[in-house]
C-alpha positions as CSV (number, residue, x, y, z in Angstrom):
1,M,32.4,-31.6,54.8
2,G,31.1,-30.4,51.4
3,I,29.8,-32.5,48.5
4,K,32.6,-33.9,46.5
5,T,32.3,-33.5,42.7
6,P,32.7,-36.6,40.6
7,P,36.1,-37.5,39.2
8,F,37.0,-35.9,35.8
9,K,36.5,-38.7,33.3
10,H,39.8,-38.3,31.4
11,Y,42.0,-38.0,34.6
12,S,40.2,-39.6,37.5
13,I,42.8,-38.4,40.1
14,W,41.2,-34.9,39.8
15,T,37.6,-34.0,40.5
16,T,35.6,-32.2,37.8
17,S,35.9,-29.0,39.9
18,R,39.7,-29.3,40.1
19,F,39.9,-29.8,36.3
20,W,37.8,-26.6,35.6
21,S,39.8,-24.7,38.1
22,F,43.0,-25.7,36.2
23,V,41.6,-24.6,32.9
24,R,40.3,-21.3,34.3
25,S,43.7,-20.6,35.8
26,A,45.5,-21.4,32.5
27,L,43.2,-19.0,30.6
28,R,43.7,-16.2,33.2
29,Q,47.4,-16.7,32.9
30,A,47.1,-16.3,29.1
31,F,45.2,-13.0,29.8
32,T,48.3,-11.6,31.5
33,R,49.9,-11.4,28.0
34,W,46.7,-10.1,26.2
35,P,47.7,-7.0,24.1
36,P,44.6,-4.9,24.8
37,K,45.5,-5.1,28.5
38,Y,48.8,-3.3,27.8
39,K,47.0,-0.7,25.7
40,V,44.7,0.2,28.6
41,L,47.8,0.6,30.8
42,E,49.5,2.7,28.1
43,N,46.5,5.0,27.7
44,S,46.2,5.7,31.5
45,K,49.7,6.6,32.4
46,R,51.5,9.9,32.9
47,I,55.2,10.7,33.2
48,V,56.4,11.4,36.7
49,K,59.7,13.1,37.5
50,D,60.6,10.8,40.4
51,K,63.6,8.6,40.6
52,R,61.7,5.7,42.2
53,H,59.2,5.2,39.3
54,K,58.8,6.7,35.8
55,Y,55.0,6.6,35.4
56,E,51.7,6.9,37.3
57,Y,48.5,5.3,36.3
58,K,45.0,6.8,36.8
59,C,42.3,4.7,38.5
60,S,39.0,4.8,36.6
61,K,36.9,4.9,39.7
62,C,38.6,7.3,42.2
63,K,40.5,9.2,39.5
64,K,43.7,9.3,41.6
65,Y,47.1,8.3,40.3
66,Y,49.1,5.3,41.5
67,K,52.4,3.6,40.7
68,R,52.2,0.4,38.6
69,T,52.3,-2.0,41.5
70,E,49.2,-0.4,43.0
71,I,46.9,-0.7,40.1
72,E,45.2,-3.6,38.3
73,V,43.5,-4.1,35.0
74,D,39.8,-5.0,35.6
75,H,37.1,-6.4,33.3
76,I,34.1,-4.1,33.2
77,E,31.9,-7.1,32.7
78,P,33.1,-10.0,34.9
79,A,34.3,-13.1,32.9
80,G,31.9,-15.2,34.9
81,S,32.2,-18.8,36.0
82,L,33.8,-21.8,34.2
83,K,32.3,-25.0,35.6
84,D,31.8,-27.2,32.4
85,Y,32.2,-27.2,28.7
86,N,29.1,-25.2,28.1
87,D,30.6,-22.2,30.0
88,L,33.8,-22.2,28.0
89,P,32.8,-20.1,25.0
90,T,31.2,-17.3,27.0
91,F,34.0,-17.3,29.6
92,V,36.7,-17.0,26.8
93,E,34.7,-14.3,25.0
94,R,34.3,-12.2,28.2
95,L,38.0,-12.8,29.3
96,F,39.6,-11.8,26.1
97,V,37.9,-8.5,25.4
98,G,39.1,-5.4,23.7
99,E,40.3,-2.2,25.3
100,E,36.7,-1.0,25.7
101,G,35.9,-3.9,28.0
102,L,38.8,-3.2,30.4
103,R,39.6,-0.5,32.9
104,L,42.4,0.4,35.4
105,L,41.5,0.3,39.0
106,C,43.6,0.9,42.1
107,K,43.8,-2.1,44.4
108,P,41.3,-0.8,47.0
109,C,38.7,0.1,44.3
110,H,39.2,-3.2,42.5
111,R,38.7,-5.1,45.8
112,K,35.5,-3.2,46.5
113,I,34.0,-3.8,43.1
114,T,35.0,-7.4,43.1
115,N,33.3,-7.9,46.5
116,E,30.1,-6.2,45.2
117,N,30.1,-8.5,42.2
118,K,30.3,-11.6,44.3
119,K,27.2,-10.7,46.3
């Protein structure tokens, strides 16, 4: 069994780790509505004459086109960790970047890059 983090001082039912996981999740949820994310999608699409879907989106890595459900918006520079108050400013700054800090990747390319970043 791993080492348990101390309780969060303002809500002792949660551990400190659980609190920061909650905050990180809330910020990532807010990113789903971040306008530059939609600009990146808009700039990478092309019209398709297919009754199943209207657009295809180009993966920045493999340069192939995919339907919307097969691509993801990725941060070029990872947002990093959020484990305490000191991490908060840099995490937010890296999470909410402009269009130049984001790219579109197909799910296989995104998974590969994410796994490389974790090493």
